[in-house]
SEPA-927038 format. One record per residue (C-alpha): residue in one letter; y, x, z. Coordinates in nm, 4 decimals. Each point is the difference from the previous one (the first is absolute). Example, Ala and Ser with C-alpha at 12.3 -4.5 7.8 and 13.67 -1.06 7.14 Angstrom:
! residues 2
+----+----------+----------+----------+
! aa !        Y !        X !        Z !
+----+----------+----------+----------+
!  A !  -0.4500 !   1.2300 !   0.7800 !
!  S !   0.3440 !   0.1370 !  -0.0660 !
+----+----------+----------+----------+
This chain:
! residues 388
+----+----------+----------+----------+
! aa !        Y !        X !        Z !
+----+----------+----------+----------+
!  M !  14.2580 !   6.5234 !  13.7389 !
!  S !  -0.1751 !  -0.3290 !  -0.0845 !
!  L !  -0.2321 !  -0.0461 !  -0.2961 !
!  F !   0.2636 !  -0.2258 !  -0.1562 !
!  E !   0.2653 !   0.2715 !   0.0239 !
!  R !  -0.2387 !   0.2596 !  -0.1409 !
!  F !  -0.0748 !  -0.2351 !  -0.2922 !
!  E !   0.3696 !  -0.0475 !  -0.0693 !
!  N !   0.0630 !   0.3753 !   0.0049 !
!  A !  -0.2941 !   0.0881 !  -0.2255 !
!  F !  -0.0075 !  -0.2682 !  -0.2702 !
!  M !   0.2281 !  -0.1177 !  -0.2793 !
!  P !   0.1848 !  -0.3167 !   0.1080 !
!  N !  -0.1484 !  -0.2346 !  -0.2626 !
!  Y !  -0.2068 !  -0.1939 !   0.2566 !
!  G !   0.2352 !   0.0058 !   0.2930 !
!  V !  -0.1869 !   0.0445 !   0.3279 !
!  P !  -0.2913 !  -0.2442 !   0.0442 !
!  P !   0.0298 !  -0.2040 !   0.3205 !
!  V !  -0.3564 !   0.0577 !   0.1264 !
!  A !  -0.2009 !   0.3231 !   0.0156 !
!  L !  -0.3735 !  -0.0688 !  -0.0166 !
!  A !  -0.2575 !   0.2272 !   0.1606 !
!  R !  -0.3364 !  -0.1630 !  -0.0676 !
!  G !  -0.1745 !  -0.3171 !  -0.1120 !
!  E !  -0.3255 !  -0.1878 !   0.0298 !
!  G !  -0.0840 !  -0.3083 !  -0.2026 !
!  S !   0.3107 !  -0.2161 !  -0.0283 !
!  R !   0.1643 !   0.1657 !   0.3006 !
!  V !   0.2263 !   0.3034 !   0.0208 !
!  W !   0.1645 !   0.1875 !   0.2851 !
!  D !   0.3358 !   0.1736 !  -0.0068 !
!  V !   0.0773 !   0.3420 !   0.1480 !
!  D !   0.0953 !  -0.1647 !   0.3306 !
!  G !  -0.3346 !  -0.1806 !   0.0212 !
!  K !   0.1257 !  -0.3487 !  -0.0882 !
!  E !  -0.2580 !  -0.2103 !  -0.1846 !
!  Y !   0.0787 !  -0.2109 !  -0.3070 !
!  L !  -0.1934 !  -0.2305 !  -0.2290 !
!  D !   0.0631 !   0.1451 !  -0.3444 !
!  F !   0.0928 !  -0.2785 !  -0.2430 !
!  I !   0.1458 !   0.2424 !  -0.2567 !
!  A !  -0.3146 !   0.2085 !  -0.0654 !
!  G !   0.1919 !   0.2894 !  -0.1483 !
!  I !   0.1691 !  -0.2343 !  -0.2516 !
!  A !  -0.3196 !  -0.1879 !  -0.0912 !
!  T !  -0.1889 !   0.3293 !  -0.0197 !
!  S !  -0.2259 !   0.0366 !   0.3057 !
!  S !  -0.2602 !  -0.2436 !  -0.1314 !
!  L !  -0.2599 !   0.0857 !   0.2649 !
!  G !   0.2549 !   0.0466 !   0.2750 !
!  H !   0.0151 !   0.3257 !   0.1929 !
!  A !  -0.2851 !   0.2414 !   0.0746 !
!  H !  -0.2606 !  -0.2266 !  -0.1599 !
!  P !  -0.3367 !   0.1727 !   0.0595 !
!  A !  -0.1064 !  -0.0252 !  -0.3655 !
!  L !   0.3277 !   0.1513 !  -0.1208 !
!  V !  -0.0125 !   0.2778 !   0.2603 !
!  E !  -0.3581 !   0.0855 !  -0.0929 !
!  A !   0.0606 !  -0.0066 !  -0.3763 !
!  V !   0.3091 !   0.2207 !   0.0197 !
!  S !  -0.1538 !   0.2391 !   0.2538 !
!  Q !  -0.3161 !   0.0482 !  -0.2033 !
!  Q !   0.1922 !   0.0520 !  -0.3225 !
!  V !   0.2539 !   0.2467 !   0.1375 !
!  A !  -0.2891 !   0.1963 !   0.1508 !
!  T !  -0.1736 !   0.0039 !  -0.3391 !
!  I !   0.2785 !   0.0651 !  -0.2512 !
!  A !   0.3597 !  -0.1118 !   0.0447 !
!  H !   0.1566 !   0.0842 !  -0.3336 !
!  T !  -0.1054 !   0.0889 !  -0.3524 !
!  S !   0.3095 !  -0.0652 !  -0.2171 !
!  N !  -0.0500 !  -0.1700 !  -0.3359 !
!  L !  -0.1637 !   0.3122 !  -0.1415 !
!  F !  -0.3317 !  -0.1085 !   0.1532 !
!  L !  -0.1579 !  -0.3385 !   0.0557 !
!  H !  -0.1693 !  -0.1224 !   0.3165 !
!  E !  -0.2166 !  -0.3003 !   0.0791 !
!  P !   0.2357 !  -0.1946 !   0.2322 !
!  E !   0.2584 !  -0.0450 !  -0.2783 !
!  V !  -0.2659 !  -0.1210 !  -0.2436 !
!  L !  -0.1467 !  -0.2366 !   0.2599 !
!  L !   0.3454 !  -0.1405 !   0.0736 !
!  A !   0.0872 !  -0.0570 !  -0.3660 !
!  E !  -0.3369 !  -0.1686 !  -0.0525 !
!  R !   0.0531 !  -0.2242 !   0.3049 !
!  L !   0.3438 !  -0.1090 !  -0.1183 !
!  L !  -0.1312 !  -0.0779 !  -0.3472 !
!  A !  -0.2878 !  -0.1994 !   0.1473 !
!  L !   0.2432 !  -0.2069 !   0.2090 !
!  L !   0.2195 !  -0.0582 !  -0.3051 !
!  D !  -0.3042 !  -0.0881 !  -0.2151 !
!  T !   0.1911 !   0.0763 !  -0.3214 !
!  P !  -0.0257 !   0.3064 !  -0.2265 !
!  A !   0.2677 !   0.2449 !   0.1148 !
!  R !   0.0772 !   0.3624 !   0.0840 !
!  V !   0.1502 !   0.1441 !   0.3206 !
!  F !   0.2583 !   0.2691 !   0.0777 !
!  L !   0.0222 !   0.1039 !   0.3664 !
!  A !   0.3331 !   0.1029 !   0.1529 !
!  N !   0.1421 !   0.0503 !   0.3506 !
!  S !   0.2289 !  -0.2998 !   0.0511 !
!  G !   0.1272 !  -0.3269 !  -0.1377 !
!  T !   0.3002 !   0.1609 !  -0.1626 !
!  E !  -0.2267 !   0.2464 !  -0.1785 !
!  A !  -0.2342 !  -0.2792 !  -0.1101 !
!  N !   0.2979 !  -0.1830 !  -0.1493 !
!  E !   0.1270 !   0.3207 !  -0.1571 !
!  A !  -0.3383 !   0.0366 !  -0.1723 !
!  A !   0.0201 !  -0.3629 !  -0.1137 !
!  Y !   0.3525 !   0.0617 !  -0.1330 !
!  K !  -0.1165 !   0.2993 !  -0.2035 !
!  L !  -0.3104 !  -0.1796 !  -0.1230 !
!  A !   0.2080 !  -0.2963 !  -0.1148 !
!  L !   0.2608 !   0.2308 !  -0.1521 !
!  K !  -0.2665 !   0.1706 !  -0.2096 !
!  Y !  -0.1104 !  -0.3403 !  -0.1274 !
!  G !   0.3598 !  -0.1026 !  -0.0685 !
!  R !   0.0899 !   0.3089 !  -0.1965 !
!  R !  -0.3150 !  -0.0299 !  -0.2078 !
!  E !   0.0947 !  -0.3596 !  -0.0809 !
!  G !   0.3725 !   0.0648 !  -0.0504 !
!  R !   0.1102 !  -0.1990 !   0.3069 !
!  S !   0.3120 !   0.0818 !   0.1946 !
!  Y !   0.0445 !  -0.1643 !   0.3430 !
!  F !  -0.1686 !  -0.1300 !   0.3156 !
!  V !   0.0401 !  -0.3274 !   0.1887 !
!  A !  -0.0203 !  -0.0263 !   0.3787 !
!  A !   0.1052 !  -0.2429 !   0.2716 !
!  E !   0.3180 !  -0.0152 !   0.2004 !
!  N !  -0.0593 !   0.1146 !   0.3589 !
!  G !  -0.3325 !   0.1529 !  -0.1012 !
!  F !  -0.1015 !   0.3309 !   0.1540 !
!  H !  -0.2194 !   0.2537 !  -0.1802 !
!  G !   0.0921 !   0.3314 !   0.1621 !
!  R !   0.2680 !   0.2662 !   0.0305 !
!  T !  -0.0870 !   0.2662 !  -0.2578 !
!  I !   0.2206 !  -0.0270 !  -0.3066 !
!  G !  -0.2485 !  -0.1826 !  -0.2224 !
!  A !  -0.1091 !  -0.2435 !   0.2714 !
!  L !   0.3563 !  -0.0415 !   0.1250 !
!  S !   0.1178 !  -0.0925 !  -0.3492 !
!  L !  -0.2324 !  -0.3035 !   0.0228 !
!  T !   0.1188 !  -0.0921 !   0.3497 !
!  G !   0.2381 !  -0.2932 !  -0.0039 !
!  K !   0.1977 !   0.0847 !   0.3146 !
!  K !   0.3491 !   0.1172 !  -0.0886 !
!  A !   0.0678 !   0.1535 !   0.3400 !
!  I !  -0.2709 !   0.2625 !  -0.0400 !
!  R !  -0.0071 !   0.0212 !  -0.3808 !
!  D !   0.3464 !   0.0210 !  -0.1478 !
!  Q !   0.1199 !   0.3248 !   0.1603 !
!  F !  -0.2843 !   0.1930 !  -0.1673 !
!  G !   0.0449 !  -0.1221 !  -0.3589 !
!  P !   0.0173 !   0.0197 !  -0.2916 !
!  F !  -0.3735 !  -0.0394 !  -0.0552 !
!  P !  -0.2055 !   0.1247 !  -0.2936 !
!  V !  -0.1120 !  -0.3359 !  -0.1442 !
!  P !   0.1936 !  -0.3309 !   0.0075 !
!  V !  -0.1276 !  -0.2676 !   0.2401 !
!  R !   0.0945 !  -0.3677 !  -0.0149 !
!  F !  -0.0161 !  -0.1793 !   0.3346 !
!  V !  -0.0793 !  -0.3702 !   0.0334 !
!  P !  -0.0151 !  -0.2345 !   0.3009 !
!  Y !  -0.3422 !   0.0154 !   0.1619 !
!  G !  -0.2065 !  -0.3130 !  -0.0557 !
!  D !   0.2113 !  -0.1289 !  -0.2924 !
!  A !  -0.2438 !  -0.0235 !  -0.2919 !
!  D !   0.2694 !  -0.1177 !  -0.2411 !
!  A !   0.2186 !   0.3036 !   0.0748 !
!  L !  -0.3022 !   0.2247 !  -0.0424 !
!  K !  -0.0854 !  -0.1552 !  -0.3349 !
!  E !   0.3553 !   0.0510 !  -0.1218 !
!  A !   0.0058 !   0.3645 !   0.1087 !
!  V !  -0.3350 !   0.1047 !  -0.1486 !
!  T !   0.0099 !   0.0589 !  -0.3751 !
!  G !  -0.2059 !   0.2004 !  -0.2450 !
!  D !   0.2039 !   0.3058 !   0.1028 !
!  C !  -0.1056 !  -0.0226 !   0.3647 !
!  I !  -0.2364 !   0.2752 !   0.1165 !
!  A !  -0.1247 !  -0.1614 !   0.3208 !
!  V !   0.0793 !  -0.2474 !   0.2765 !
!  F !  -0.0281 !   0.1362 !   0.3560 !
!  L !  -0.0567 !  -0.2678 !   0.2649 !
!  E !  -0.1286 !  -0.0282 !   0.3571 !
!  P !  -0.2389 !  -0.2945 !   0.0536 !
!  T !   0.2046 !  -0.0551 !   0.3154 !
!  Q !   0.3246 !   0.1908 !   0.0486 !
!  G !  -0.0480 !   0.2130 !   0.3086 !
!  E !   0.3244 !   0.1763 !   0.0881 !
!  A !   0.2039 !  -0.2989 !  -0.1175 !
!  G !  -0.1372 !  -0.1927 !   0.2955 !
!  V !  -0.3677 !  -0.0812 !  -0.0773 !
!  V !   0.1002 !  -0.2487 !  -0.2699 !
!  P !  -0.2871 !  -0.1690 !  -0.1890 !
!  P !   0.0659 !  -0.1288 !  -0.3518 !
!  P !  -0.0191 !  -0.3662 !  -0.1006 !
!  D !  -0.3409 !  -0.1274 !  -0.1048 !
!  G !  -0.0810 !   0.0960 !  -0.3563 !
!  Y !   0.2537 !   0.2846 !  -0.0225 !
!  F !  -0.2502 !   0.2789 !  -0.0556 !
!  E !  -0.1926 !  -0.2079 !  -0.2525 !
!  A !   0.3287 !  -0.0505 !  -0.1861 !
!  A !   0.0739 !   0.3736 !   0.0166 !
!  R !  -0.3404 !   0.0744 !  -0.1474 !
!  E !   0.0587 !  -0.2468 !  -0.2853 !
!  I !   0.3471 !   0.1413 !  -0.0705 !
!  C !  -0.1343 !   0.3548 !  -0.0170 !
!  D !  -0.2921 !  -0.1054 !  -0.2196 !
!  S !   0.2312 !  -0.1767 !  -0.2446 !
!  T !   0.2360 !   0.2987 !  -0.0341 !
!  G !  -0.2395 !   0.2920 !   0.0378 !
!  A !   0.1684 !   0.1279 !   0.3169 !
!  L !  -0.2184 !   0.1392 !   0.2770 !
!  L !  -0.0230 !  -0.1806 !   0.3341 !
!  V !   0.0075 !   0.2340 !   0.3003 !
!  A !  -0.0975 !  -0.1410 !   0.3401 !
!  D !   0.1426 !   0.2050 !   0.2863 !
!  E !  -0.2443 !  -0.0693 !   0.2830 !
!  I !   0.1036 !   0.2878 !   0.2214 !
!  Q !   0.0269 !  -0.2380 !   0.2982 !
!  S !  -0.1941 !  -0.3079 !  -0.1107 !
!  A !  -0.3421 !   0.1480 !  -0.0826 !
!  I !  -0.3089 !   0.1090 !   0.1956 !
!  G !  -0.0329 !  -0.3275 !   0.1882 !
!  R !   0.3573 !  -0.0328 !   0.1230 !
!  S !   0.0535 !  -0.3272 !  -0.1903 !
!  G !  -0.3472 !  -0.1327 !   0.0860 !
!  H !  -0.1432 !   0.1274 !  -0.3303 !
!  W !  -0.0934 !   0.3499 !  -0.1047 !
!  F !   0.2873 !  -0.0189 !  -0.2491 !
!  A !   0.2690 !  -0.2673 !   0.0059 !
!  H !  -0.0055 !  -0.0465 !  -0.3776 !
!  Q !  -0.3599 !  -0.1240 !   0.0270 !
!  A !   0.1220 !  -0.3073 !   0.1878 !
!  D !   0.2216 !  -0.0818 !  -0.2980 !
!  G !  -0.2851 !   0.0419 !  -0.2488 !
!  V !   0.2017 !   0.2622 !  -0.1886 !
!  T !  -0.1048 !   0.3494 !  -0.1067 !
!  P !   0.2915 !   0.2405 !  -0.0522 !
!  D !  -0.0012 !   0.2883 !  -0.2461 !
!  I !   0.0858 !   0.2467 !   0.2756 !
!  L !  -0.0535 !  -0.0323 !   0.3761 !
!  T !   0.1466 !   0.2227 !   0.2697 !
!  L !  -0.1406 !   0.0411 !   0.3506 !
!  A !   0.0764 !   0.2025 !   0.3140 !
!  K !   0.0845 !  -0.0809 !   0.3652 !
!  G !  -0.3031 !  -0.1895 !   0.1352 !
!  L !  -0.2429 !   0.1835 !  -0.2274 !
!  G !  -0.0078 !   0.3109 !   0.2191 !
!  G !   0.0274 !  -0.1719 !   0.3374 !
!  G !   0.2717 !   0.2470 !   0.0994 !
!  L !  -0.0999 !   0.2972 !  -0.2142 !
!  P !   0.2254 !   0.0679 !  -0.3023 !
!  I !  -0.1462 !  -0.1316 !  -0.3239 !
!  G !   0.1100 !  -0.2011 !  -0.3019 !
!  A !  -0.1690 !  -0.1208 !  -0.3159 !
!  C !   0.1093 !  -0.1046 !  -0.3468 !
!  V !  -0.2573 !  -0.2074 !  -0.1889 !
!  G !   0.0262 !  -0.0564 !  -0.3751 !
!  F !  -0.2032 !  -0.2877 !  -0.1394 !
!  G !  -0.1766 !   0.0089 !  -0.3369 !
!  D !   0.1542 !   0.2318 !  -0.2566 !
!  V !   0.3052 !   0.0582 !   0.2206 !
!  G !  -0.2230 !   0.1974 !   0.2350 !
!  K !  -0.0686 !   0.2467 !  -0.2820 !
!  L !   0.3613 !   0.0680 !  -0.1015 !
!  F !   0.0440 !   0.3179 !   0.2000 !
!  E !  -0.1332 !   0.3102 !  -0.1695 !
!  K !  -0.0858 !   0.3342 !   0.1570 !
!  G !   0.3153 !   0.1477 !   0.1521 !
!  D !   0.2070 !  -0.3219 !  -0.0097 !
!  H !   0.0046 !  -0.0459 !   0.3773 !
!  G !  -0.1356 !   0.1622 !   0.3129 !
!  S !   0.0158 !   0.0486 !   0.3752 !
!  T !  -0.1058 !   0.2944 !   0.2154 !
!  F !  -0.0837 !  -0.2177 !   0.2999 !
!  G !  -0.0879 !  -0.3227 !  -0.1843 !
!  G !  -0.3608 !  -0.0992 !   0.0658 !
!  N !  -0.0126 !   0.2257 !   0.3064 !
!  P !  -0.3531 !  -0.0132 !   0.1486 !
!  V !   0.1197 !  -0.0910 !   0.3509 !
!  S !   0.2204 !  -0.2864 !  -0.1216 !
!  C !  -0.2796 !  -0.1239 !  -0.2264 !
!  A !  -0.2444 !   0.0028 !   0.2924 !
!  A !   0.2499 !  -0.2020 !   0.2018 !
!  A !   0.0434 !  -0.2515 !  -0.2833 !
!  L !  -0.3762 !  -0.0437 !  -0.0329 !
!  A !  -0.0201 !  -0.0718 !   0.3737 !
!  V !   0.2750 !  -0.2596 !  -0.0355 !
!  L !  -0.1786 !  -0.1726 !  -0.2877 !
!  D !  -0.3214 !  -0.0023 !   0.2032 !
!  H !   0.1575 !  -0.1667 !   0.3032 !
!  V !   0.2663 !  -0.2442 !  -0.1196 !
!  D !  -0.1418 !  -0.3488 !   0.0631 !
!  L !   0.1771 !  -0.2533 !  -0.2233 !
!  D !  -0.1401 !  -0.2977 !   0.1925 !
!  H !   0.1474 !   0.1420 !   0.3202 !
!  V !   0.3338 !   0.0693 !  -0.1710 !
!  R !   0.0211 !  -0.3578 !  -0.1267 !
!  A !  -0.0923 !  -0.1457 !   0.3376 !
!  M !   0.2567 !   0.2105 !   0.1865 !
!  A !   0.2619 !  -0.0691 !  -0.2677 !
!  A !  -0.0455 !  -0.3744 !   0.0395 !
!  R !   0.0148 !   0.0343 !   0.3784 !
!  L !   0.3142 !   0.2127 !  -0.0085 !
!  R !   0.1824 !  -0.2124 !  -0.2529 !
!  G !  -0.0971 !  -0.3254 !   0.1662 !
!  G !   0.1124 !   0.1302 !   0.3374 !
!  L !   0.3359 !   0.1202 !  -0.1290 !
!  E !   0.0623 !  -0.3201 !  -0.1928 !
!  S !  -0.0551 !  -0.1977 !   0.3203 !
!  V !   0.2863 !   0.1816 !   0.1728 !
!  R !   0.3106 !  -0.2138 !   0.0345 !
!  D !   0.3129 !   0.2067 !   0.0445 !
!  P !   0.3471 !  -0.0284 !  -0.1580 !
!  L !  -0.0171 !   0.3634 !  -0.1115 !
!  L !  -0.3300 !  -0.0393 !  -0.1886 !
!  K !   0.0594 !  -0.1526 !  -0.3417 !
!  G !  -0.3541 !   0.0385 !  -0.1333 !
!  V !  -0.2950 !   0.2250 !  -0.0771 !
!  R !  -0.0962 !   0.1361 !  -0.3421 !
!  G !  -0.2411 !   0.2496 !  -0.1483 !
!  R !  -0.3695 !   0.0409 !  -0.0750 !
!  G !  -0.2916 !   0.0952 !   0.2211 !
!  L !   0.0807 !   0.2359 !   0.2873 !
!  W !   0.3306 !   0.0798 !  -0.1668 !
!  L !   0.2662 !  -0.2414 !   0.1173 !
!  A !   0.3718 !  -0.0259 !   0.0556 !
!  A !   0.1610 !  -0.2025 !   0.2741 !
!  V !   0.3076 !  -0.1348 !  -0.1790 !
!  L !   0.3016 !  -0.0366 !   0.2282 !
!  A !   0.2829 !  -0.2493 !  -0.0075 !
!  E !   0.2450 !   0.2815 !   0.0834 !
!  P !   0.0100 !   0.3725 !  -0.0878 !
!  R !  -0.1511 !   0.1130 !   0.3301 !
!  S !  -0.3143 !   0.1828 !  -0.1083 !
!  A !   0.1066 !   0.3211 !   0.1756 !
!  Q !   0.0360 !  -0.1930 !   0.3235 !
!  V !  -0.3442 !  -0.1573 !  -0.0489 !
!  Q !  -0.1517 !   0.3435 !  -0.0608 !
!  Q !   0.1565 !   0.1353 !   0.3194 !
!  A !  -0.0954 !  -0.3046 !   0.2080 !
!  A !  -0.3558 !   0.0255 !  -0.1268 !
!  A !  -0.0174 !   0.3698 !   0.0924 !
!  N !   0.1344 !  -0.0811 !   0.3471 !
!  A !  -0.2836 !  -0.2532 !   0.0319 !
!  G !  -0.2631 !   0.2482 !  -0.1215 !
!  F !  -0.0309 !  -0.0931 !  -0.3678 !
!  L !   0.0965 !   0.2023 !  -0.3082 !
!  V !   0.1412 !  -0.1973 !  -0.2934 !
!  N !   0.2345 !   0.1055 !  -0.2793 !
!  A !   0.3547 !  -0.1169 !  -0.0738 !
!  L !  -0.0581 !  -0.0078 !  -0.3735 !
!  Q !   0.3090 !  -0.1907 !  -0.1145 !
!  P !   0.2906 !  -0.1254 !   0.2127 !
!  D !  -0.1657 !  -0.3433 !   0.0119 !
!  A !  -0.3681 !   0.0982 !  -0.0349 !
!  V !  -0.2418 !   0.1697 !   0.2390 !
!  R !  -0.3174 !   0.1518 !  -0.1463 !
!  I !  -0.3209 !  -0.0769 !   0.1898 !
!  A !  -0.2972 !   0.1988 !  -0.1311 !
!  P !  -0.2612 !   0.0846 !   0.2635 !
!  P !  -0.3084 !   0.2101 !  -0.0724 !
!  L !  -0.2671 !  -0.1901 !  -0.1894 !
!  V !  -0.2290 !   0.0389 !   0.3028 !
!  V !   0.2405 !  -0.1854 !   0.2320 !
!  T !  -0.1868 !  -0.2310 !   0.2385 !
!  A !   0.0537 !  -0.3679 !   0.0743 !
!  E !   0.1093 !   0.0910 !   0.3528 !
!  E !   0.2618 !   0.2398 !  -0.1343 !
!  V !   0.1304 !  -0.2561 !  -0.2483 !
!  D !   0.0222 !  -0.2592 !   0.2771 !
!  A !   0.1825 !   0.2442 !   0.2268 !
!  F !   0.2657 !   0.0602 !  -0.2637 !
!  V !   0.0397 !  -0.3686 !  -0.0844 !
!  S !   0.0301 !  -0.0869 !   0.3694 !
!  A !   0.2695 !   0.2641 !   0.0493 !
!  F !   0.1979 !  -0.0821 !  -0.3136 !
!  P !   0.2117 !  -0.2902 !   0.1394 !
!  A !   0.1289 !   0.2201 !   0.2812 !
!  I !   0.0663 !   0.2809 !  -0.2492 !
!  L !   0.2078 !  -0.2357 !  -0.2128 !
!  S !   0.1892 !  -0.1250 !   0.3029 !
!  E !   0.0818 !   0.3536 !   0.1089 !
!  A !   0.1104 !   0.0919 !  -0.3545 !
!  A !   0.2326 !  -0.2983 !  -0.0167 !
!  K !   0.1997 !   0.1042 !   0.3071 !
+----+----------+----------+----------+
């Protein structure tokens, strides 16, 4: 029986059966169980910041697991304190950190933190963006503006008003003095790597300031160098009230973080929230290694090279390129992203059919110029094959 058949027999059918079974990786390259080599331009959904088997990550995790692998939240350990201190130093704004295991859990913590503020202030509803994605637990899902995955699990505990992403006028109309918080992604990831118009986040900050609502920046995908900045909101010159992180922070190890700025970071009291595995020493060691080895200058150089190369491709199927940093979408003129994904895999490249007309391209942040050039050179033939 093949590994694919064993997967299908053992797991719930929520994922379907993935088309490729990976066995190992090194740098930006992975090999499947049959030995075929691919250039990985998905990076575990913008998660494997340092690629695969990075020596610094291997050493940090190996040393930590050989020292102490778990403490629970009943005891503190130095890696979690070091990580919180590093994040606060990069943010350079007074704040407090809660460590979780995933992006959904980071957003769940943000939801509860905002809800505590809202109930103290007598506020009654949230605002979020259409097509936004914040996670699949009930709190995070209630903020997710995708009907196909949201509606069957309602009703939700607190009302949420959804507005078109990037429409500052619609946001202003929706946010009143009764609004608890506005949840936004600096660039919408699962919607198709969709950046907002210039000035949108500044407008969101002004709207929240004028009404007393909190501004929550969901940077599960966009942070830790992925956009070319440590945090995407820094490029907009905006500080949110709450920030959520995950994915690229651990370089492949499970970790998430919820950061509350100013007084918001002090809202939780003892017993208000917790996590048995949150702040796990091994995941914290991995995150510290990531922060030590992400090179923003390299990310920006490779991002410019990748985007410029893709924008130079002339093909009827390629409508355009959008995104930020090493986090792009090839926008298609027809809904053939699944065919592009398959053609790319046939050619030895892993990309992600994110939307019917959008292909996510998010290589590790350590991707080399030669690897970028190899993908760009192969892309016209991939598009041609997908169009057949």
